[in-house]
N, CA, C and O atoms as CSV, one atom per row, in Angstrom:
chain,resi,resn,atom,element,x,y,z
A,1,MET,N,N,93.937,137.221,173.443
A,1,MET,CA,C,93.944,138.403,175.022
A,1,MET,C,C,93.185,138.053,175.355
A,1,MET,O,O,92.090,138.026,174.793
A,2,SER,N,N,93.682,137.319,177.237
A,2,SER,CA,C,91.773,136.700,177.846
A,2,SER,C,C,91.042,137.338,179.081
A,2,SER,O,O,90.359,138.323,178.799
A,3,ARG,N,N,91.049,137.218,179.493
A,3,ARG,CA,C,88.675,138.014,179.456
A,3,ARG,C,C,89.568,138.186,180.793
A,3,ARG,O,O,90.727,137.771,180.802
A,4,THR,N,N,88.933,138.875,182.034
A,4,THR,CA,C,89.162,138.875,183.297
A,4,THR,C,C,87.917,138.872,183.472
A,4,THR,O,O,87.237,139.617,182.766
A,5,THR,N,N,87.030,137.682,184.869
A,5,THR,CA,C,85.635,137.644,184.794
A,5,THR,C,C,85.862,138.081,186.208
A,5,THR,O,O,87.012,138.094,186.644
A,6,THR,N,N,84.838,138.444,186.963
A,6,THR,CA,C,84.959,138.898,188.497
A,6,THR,C,C,83.592,137.672,189.014
A,6,THR,O,O,82.435,137.361,188.730
A,7,MET,N,N,85.038,137.214,190.208
A,7,MET,CA,C,83.111,136.132,190.454
A,7,MET,C,C,82.870,136.257,191.749
A,7,MET,O,O,83.870,136.826,192.187
A,8,THR,N,N,81.848,135.985,192.959
A,8,THR,CA,C,81.519,135.900,193.975
A,8,THR,C,C,80.974,135.075,194.261
A,8,THR,O,O,79.963,134.581,193.762
A,9,VAL,N,N,82.000,134.582,195.752
A,9,VAL,CA,C,81.487,132.769,195.696
A,9,VAL,C,C,81.563,133.034,197.272
A,9,VAL,O,O,82.593,133.257,197.907
A,10,ARG,N,N,80.122,132.957,197.825
A,10,ARG,CA,C,80.201,132.550,199.440
A,10,ARG,C,C,80.236,131.464,200.354
A,10,ARG,O,O,79.372,130.587,200.373
A,11,VAL,N,N,81.348,131.511,201.210
A,11,VAL,CA,C,81.468,130.507,201.939
A,11,VAL,C,C,81.486,130.646,202.946
A,11,VAL,O,O,82.164,131.578,203.378
A,12,SER,N,N,80.591,129.610,204.061
A,12,SER,CA,C,81.029,129.493,205.103
A,12,SER,C,C,81.451,128.801,205.876
A,12,SER,O,O,82.301,127.974,205.547
A,13,GLY,N,N,80.829,128.941,207.663
A,13,GLY,CA,C,81.433,127.518,208.278
A,13,GLY,C,C,82.734,126.539,207.765
A,13,GLY,O,O,83.067,126.445,206.584
A,14,ALA,N,N,83.270,125.968,208.674
A,14,ALA,CA,C,84.285,124.713,208.052
A,14,ALA,C,C,85.004,125.246,206.520
A,14,ALA,O,O,86.044,125.765,206.114
A,15,LEU,N,N,83.899,124.814,206.083
A,15,LEU,CA,C,84.895,125.260,204.516
A,15,LEU,C,C,85.180,127.745,204.478
A,15,LEU,O,O,85.116,128.785,203.823
A,16,SER,N,N,85.387,127.277,205.401
A,16,SER,CA,C,85.390,129.009,205.785
A,16,SER,C,C,86.585,129.591,206.003
A,16,SER,O,O,87.064,130.661,205.628
A,17,GLU,N,N,87.148,128.357,206.940
A,17,GLU,CA,C,87.301,128.141,208.318
A,17,GLU,C,C,88.519,127.286,207.378
A,17,GLU,O,O,89.546,127.918,207.626
A,18,PHE,N,N,88.777,126.485,206.702
A,18,PHE,CA,C,89.420,126.533,205.865
A,18,PHE,C,C,90.012,126.343,204.888
A,18,PHE,O,O,90.661,125.307,204.744
A,19,VAL,N,N,89.929,127.643,203.603
A,19,VAL,CA,C,90.486,128.236,203.099
A,19,VAL,C,C,91.434,129.515,203.528
A,19,VAL,O,O,92.496,129.961,203.094
A,20,ALA,N,N,89.994,130.114,205.229
A,20,ALA,CA,C,91.867,130.482,206.127
A,20,ALA,C,C,92.792,130.200,206.325
A,20,ALA,O,O,93.799,130.904,206.396
A,21,THR,N,N,92.665,128.942,206.482
A,21,THR,CA,C,93.955,128.265,207.238
A,21,THR,C,C,94.618,128.384,206.128
A,21,THR,O,O,95.765,128.061,206.437
A,22,ASN,N,N,94.593,128.757,204.583
A,22,ASN,CA,C,96.028,128.607,203.382
A,22,ASN,C,C,96.083,129.670,202.693
A,22,ASN,O,O,96.635,129.768,201.598
A,23,VAL,N,N,95.407,130.702,203.398
A,23,VAL,CA,C,96.174,131.960,202.778
A,23,VAL,C,C,96.061,132.447,204.313
A,23,VAL,O,O,95.559,131.958,205.325
A,24,GLY,N,N,97.001,134.049,203.912
A,24,GLY,CA,C,97.451,134.361,204.808
A,24,GLY,C,C,98.710,134.354,205.018
A,24,GLY,O,O,99.268,133.547,204.275
A,25,GLU,N,N,99.805,135.215,206.103
A,25,GLU,CA,C,101.262,134.545,206.272
A,25,GLU,C,C,101.433,133.672,206.548
A,25,GLU,O,O,102.639,133.476,206.396
A,26,ASP,N,N,100.783,132.514,207.074
A,26,ASP,CA,C,100.841,130.829,207.930
A,26,ASP,C,C,99.996,129.720,206.368
A,26,ASP,O,O,99.861,128.498,206.307
A,27,GLY,N,N,99.811,130.223,205.890
A,27,GLY,CA,C,99.207,129.042,204.495
A,27,GLY,C,C,99.916,129.238,203.546
A,27,GLY,O,O,101.033,129.704,203.768
A,28,ALA,N,N,99.344,128.835,201.615
A,28,ALA,CA,C,100.181,128.648,201.173
A,28,ALA,C,C,100.145,129.465,200.011
A,28,ALA,O,O,100.940,129.576,199.078
A,29,TYR,N,N,98.654,130.221,200.354
A,29,TYR,CA,C,98.727,131.777,199.153
A,29,TYR,C,C,98.081,132.737,200.156
A,29,TYR,O,O,97.679,132.508,201.297
A,30,GLU,N,N,98.084,133.799,199.487
A,30,GLU,CA,C,98.895,135.052,199.621
A,30,GLU,C,C,96.732,135.599,199.990
A,30,GLU,O,O,95.846,135.964,200.763
A,31,ASN,N,N,97.122,135.244,198.794
A,31,ASN,CA,C,95.465,135.576,199.168
A,31,ASN,C,C,93.724,134.587,198.676
A,31,ASN,O,O,93.813,133.671,197.859
A,32,VAL,N,N,92.582,134.881,199.176
A,32,VAL,CA,C,91.476,134.074,198.903
A,32,VAL,C,C,92.097,133.118,196.953
A,32,VAL,O,O,92.230,131.986,196.489
A,33,SER,N,N,92.312,135.027,196.388
A,33,SER,CA,C,92.031,134.840,194.711
A,33,SER,C,C,92.786,133.805,193.859
A,33,SER,O,O,92.368,133.238,192.849
A,34,GLU,N,N,94.210,133.644,194.580
A,34,GLU,CA,C,95.063,133.044,194.191
A,34,GLU,C,C,95.107,131.516,194.529
A,34,GLU,O,O,95.843,130.741,193.919
A,35,TYR,N,N,94.091,131.055,195.759
A,35,TYR,CA,C,93.851,129.884,196.259
A,35,TYR,C,C,92.874,129.350,194.725
A,35,TYR,O,O,93.071,128.467,193.890
A,36,ILE,N,N,91.762,130.417,194.912
A,36,ILE,CA,C,91.218,129.713,194.082
A,36,ILE,C,C,90.706,130.175,193.364
A,36,ILE,O,O,89.593,130.703,193.358
A,37,ARG,N,N,92.219,129.916,191.872
A,37,ARG,CA,C,92.832,130.670,190.584
A,37,ARG,C,C,93.012,129.042,190.803
A,37,ARG,O,O,92.167,128.275,190.340
A,38,ASP,N,N,94.511,128.409,191.757
A,38,ASP,CA,C,95.167,127.235,191.555
A,38,ASP,C,C,94.877,126.060,192.823
A,38,ASP,O,O,95.628,125.455,193.587
A,39,LEU,N,N,92.701,126.090,192.520
A,39,LEU,CA,C,91.675,125.020,192.104
A,39,LEU,C,C,91.645,124.715,191.047
A,39,LEU,O,O,91.769,123.653,190.438
A,40,ILE,N,N,91.360,126.313,190.661
A,40,ILE,CA,C,90.443,125.734,188.908
A,40,ILE,C,C,91.470,125.411,188.339
A,40,ILE,O,O,91.365,124.473,187.548
A,41,ARG,N,N,92.854,126.060,188.523
A,41,ARG,CA,C,94.509,125.656,187.134
A,41,ARG,C,C,93.458,123.603,187.866
A,41,ARG,O,O,92.652,122.904,187.252
A,42,ARG,N,N,94.081,123.403,189.331
A,42,ARG,CA,C,94.081,121.051,188.952
A,42,ARG,C,C,93.406,120.993,188.550
A,42,ARG,O,O,93.405,120.252,187.567
A,43,ASP,N,N,92.092,121.766,188.943
A,43,ASP,CA,C,90.833,121.318,188.515
A,43,ASP,C,C,90.790,120.933,186.927
A,43,ASP,O,O,90.098,119.951,186.660
A,44,LYS,N,N,91.382,121.524,185.949
A,44,LYS,CA,C,90.717,122.266,184.653
A,44,LYS,C,C,91.822,120.801,183.754
A,44,LYS,O,O,91.583,120.241,182.685
A,45,GLU,N,N,93.706,120.443,185.302
A,45,GLU,CA,C,94.004,119.843,184.593
A,45,GLU,C,C,93.440,117.944,185.196
A,45,GLU,O,O,93.441,117.021,184.382
A,46,ARG,N,N,93.142,117.793,186.262
A,46,ARG,CA,C,91.963,116.670,186.333
A,46,ARG,C,C,91.666,116.201,185.307
A,46,ARG,O,O,92.296,115.303,184.748
A,47,VAL,N,N,90.331,116.909,184.761
A,47,VAL,CA,C,89.887,117.012,182.958
A,47,VAL,C,C,90.450,116.576,182.513
A,47,VAL,O,O,90.352,115.349,182.480
A,48,GLU,N,N,91.540,117.283,181.780
A,48,GLU,CA,C,92.060,116.838,180.898
A,48,GLU,C,C,92.971,115.952,180.506
A,48,GLU,O,O,93.186,115.541,179.365
A,49,ARG,N,N,93.864,115.484,182.207
A,49,ARG,CA,C,94.205,114.207,182.819
A,49,ARG,C,C,93.350,112.728,181.982
A,49,ARG,O,O,93.596,111.856,181.148
A,50,GLU,N,N,92.075,113.268,183.008
A,50,GLU,CA,C,90.871,112.397,182.519
A,50,GLU,C,C,90.420,111.475,181.470
A,50,GLU,O,O,90.155,110.273,181.479
A,51,ALA,N,N,90.404,112.678,180.267
A,51,ALA,CA,C,89.544,113.388,179.666
A,51,ALA,C,C,91.052,111.883,178.921
A,51,ALA,O,O,90.841,110.682,178.754
A,52,PHE,N,N,92.467,112.708,178.653
A,52,PHE,CA,C,94.063,112.312,178.416
A,52,PHE,C,C,93.890,110.916,177.928
A,52,PHE,O,O,93.914,110.520,176.763
A,53,ASP,N,N,93.635,109.956,179.491
A,53,ASP,CA,C,93.477,108.410,179.637
A,53,ASP,C,C,92.510,107.425,179.505
A,53,ASP,O,O,92.498,106.259,179.899
A,54,ARG,N,N,90.877,108.757,178.252
A,54,ARG,CA,C,89.865,107.724,178.673
A,54,ARG,C,C,90.905,107.889,176.217
A,54,ARG,O,O,91.301,107.231,175.255
A,55,LEU,N,N,90.830,108.390,176.413
A,55,LEU,CA,C,91.281,107.918,175.631
A,55,LEU,C,C,92.575,107.631,174.497
A,55,LEU,O,O,92.753,107.591,173.280
A,56,LYS,N,N,93.377,107.453,175.857
A,56,LYS,CA,C,94.457,106.859,175.579
A,56,LYS,C,C,93.694,105.164,175.799
A,56,LYS,O,O,93.860,104.195,175.058
A,57,ALA,N,N,93.289,105.200,176.403
A,57,ALA,CA,C,92.210,102.894,176.768
A,57,ALA,C,C,91.835,103.109,176.002
A,57,ALA,O,O,91.375,102.023,175.649
A,58,GLU,N,N,91.559,103.886,175.166
A,58,GLU,CA,C,90.332,103.876,174.185
A,58,GLU,C,C,91.761,102.828,173.047
A,58,GLU,O,O,91.639,101.728,172.508
A,59,LEU,N,N,92.489,103.404,173.059
A,59,LEU,CA,C,93.653,102.935,171.747
A,59,LEU,C,C,94.463,102.060,172.317
A,59,LEU,O,O,94.732,101.132,171.554
A,60,ASN,N,N,95.145,101.964,173.759
A,60,ASN,CA,C,95.393,100.935,173.302
A,60,ASN,C,C,94.869,99.146,173.213
A,60,ASN,O,O,95.511,98.118,172.998
A,61,ARG,N,N,93.096,99.466,173.553
A,61,ARG,CA,C,92.151,98.774,173.593
A,61,ARG,C,C,91.850,98.544,171.625
A,61,ARG,O,O,91.619,97.505,171.008
A,62,ALA,N,N,91.946,99.575,171.258
A,62,ALA,CA,C,92.160,99.341,169.417
A,62,ALA,C,C,93.765,98.486,169.428
A,62,ALA,O,O,93.534,97.277,169.407
A,63,PHE,N,N,94.448,98.613,169.439
A,63,PHE,CA,C,95.840,98.462,169.691
A,63,PHE,C,C,95.692,96.796,169.932
A,63,PHE,O,O,95.797,95.769,169.263
A,64,ALA,N,N,95.452,97.101,170.998
A,64,ALA,CA,C,95.734,95.694,170.845
A,64,ALA,C,C,94.217,93.937,170.616
A,64,ALA,O,O,94.203,92.856,171.205
A,65,ALA,N,N,93.210,94.530,169.485
A,65,ALA,CA,C,92.557,94.776,168.456
A,65,ALA,C,C,93.182,93.260,167.984
A,65,ALA,O,O,94.400,93.089,168.015
A,66,PRO,N,N,92.215,92.115,167.523
A,66,PRO,CA,C,93.429,91.496,166.754
A,66,PRO,C,C,92.914,92.376,165.012
A,66,PRO,O,O,92.265,93.363,164.665
A,67,GLU,N,N,94.058,90.735,164.052
A,67,GLU,CA,C,93.977,92.143,162.669
A,67,GLU,C,C,91.996,92.283,162.386
A,67,GLU,O,O,91.152,93.150,162.155
A,68,GLU,N,N,92.107,90.610,162.631
A,68,GLU,CA,C,90.741,90.352,161.848
A,68,GLU,C,C,89.824,90.946,162.192
A,68,GLU,O,O,88.915,91.118,161.380
A,69,SER,N,N,89.701,91.576,163.763
A,69,SER,CA,C,88.756,92.940,164.010
A,69,SER,C,C,88.159,94.139,163.369
A,69,SER,O,O,87.044,94.658,163.331
A,70,TYR,N,N,89.326,94.373,162.885
A,70,TYR,CA,C,88.940,95.839,161.424
A,70,TYR,C,C,88.082,95.264,160.527
A,70,TYR,O,O,87.902,94.131,160.080
A,71,LYS,N,N,87.299,97.027,160.296
A,71,LYS,CA,C,86.856,96.399,159.385
A,71,LYS,C,C,87.149,98.125,158.267
A,71,LYS,O,O,87.114,99.202,158.863
A,72,SER,N,N,87.358,98.096,157.023
A,72,SER,CA,C,87.547,98.866,156.151
A,72,SER,C,C,86.409,99.596,156.313
A,72,SER,O,O,85.343,99.094,156.670
A,73,LEU,N,N,86.637,101.233,155.971
A,73,LEU,CA,C,85.444,102.032,155.766
A,73,LEU,C,C,85.881,103.580,155.430
A,73,LEU,O,O,87.047,103.970,155.377
A,74,THR,N,N,84.834,104.297,155.238
A,74,THR,CA,C,85.043,105.390,153.758
A,74,THR,C,C,85.675,106.178,155.203
A,74,THR,O,O,85.831,106.007,156.412
A,75,ALA,N,N,85.980,107.489,153.718
A,75,ALA,CA,C,85.775,108.331,155.123
A,75,ALA,C,C,84.649,108.974,155.428
A,75,ALA,O,O,84.134,109.598,156.356
A,76,ALA,N,N,84.473,108.679,154.530
A,76,ALA,CA,C,81.777,109.604,154.867
A,76,ALA,C,C,81.010,108.638,155.384
A,76,ALA,O,O,79.824,108.896,155.586
A,77,GLU,N,N,81.730,106.852,155.818
A,77,GLU,CA,C,81.254,106.256,156.540
A,77,GLU,C,C,82.036,106.471,157.991
A,77,GLU,O,O,81.352,105.734,158.701
A,78,VAL,N,N,82.629,106.798,158.500
A,78,VAL,CA,C,83.299,107.075,159.616
A,78,VAL,C,C,83.031,108.505,160.230
A,78,VAL,O,O,83.310,108.958,161.340
A,79,ILE,N,N,82.442,109.026,159.214
A,79,ILE,CA,C,82.203,111.058,159.865
A,79,ILE,C,C,80.619,110.494,160.265
A,79,ILE,O,O,80.295,110.689,161.436
A,80,ALA,N,N,79.333,109.621,159.128
A,80,ALA,CA,C,78.228,109.174,159.488
A,80,ALA,C,C,78.209,108.719,160.539
A,80,ALA,O,O,77.373,109.133,161.342
A,81,ARG,N,N,79.231,107.590,160.940
A,81,ARG,CA,C,79.476,107.136,162.452
A,81,ARG,C,C,79.510,107.885,163.385
A,81,ARG,O,O,78.852,107.761,164.418
A,82,ASN,N,N,80.543,109.039,163.038
A,82,ASN,CA,C,80.533,109.718,164.465
A,82,ASN,C,C,79.852,110.957,164.815
A,82,ASN,O,O,80.082,111.747,165.731
A,83,ARG,N,N,78.764,110.969,163.690
A,83,ARG,CA,C,77.730,111.992,163.676
A,83,ARG,C,C,76.538,111.495,164.960
A,83,ARG,O,O,76.486,112.266,165.918
A,84,THR,N,N,75.494,110.115,165.005
A,84,THR,CA,C,75.161,109.605,165.864
A,84,THR,C,C,75.478,109.370,167.503
A,84,THR,O,O,74.763,108.621,168.169
């Protein structure tokens, strides 16, 4: 079950005007909460995509490495290496 948290955000000046243009009859969102939730979702997706891209780049480097660069490790050695 998800938990709902109420947050208060103060926005003024140009940022407030920008939000106002995106909300209401002429905007893409019905209310400010909907707009903020969409921004948060998009940022969350961006962070997840960046993490995936970093992982993919690491895997590509690993697969491109010459066979002789690989070193056999035991499970204990892998665990120990990842603790540091």
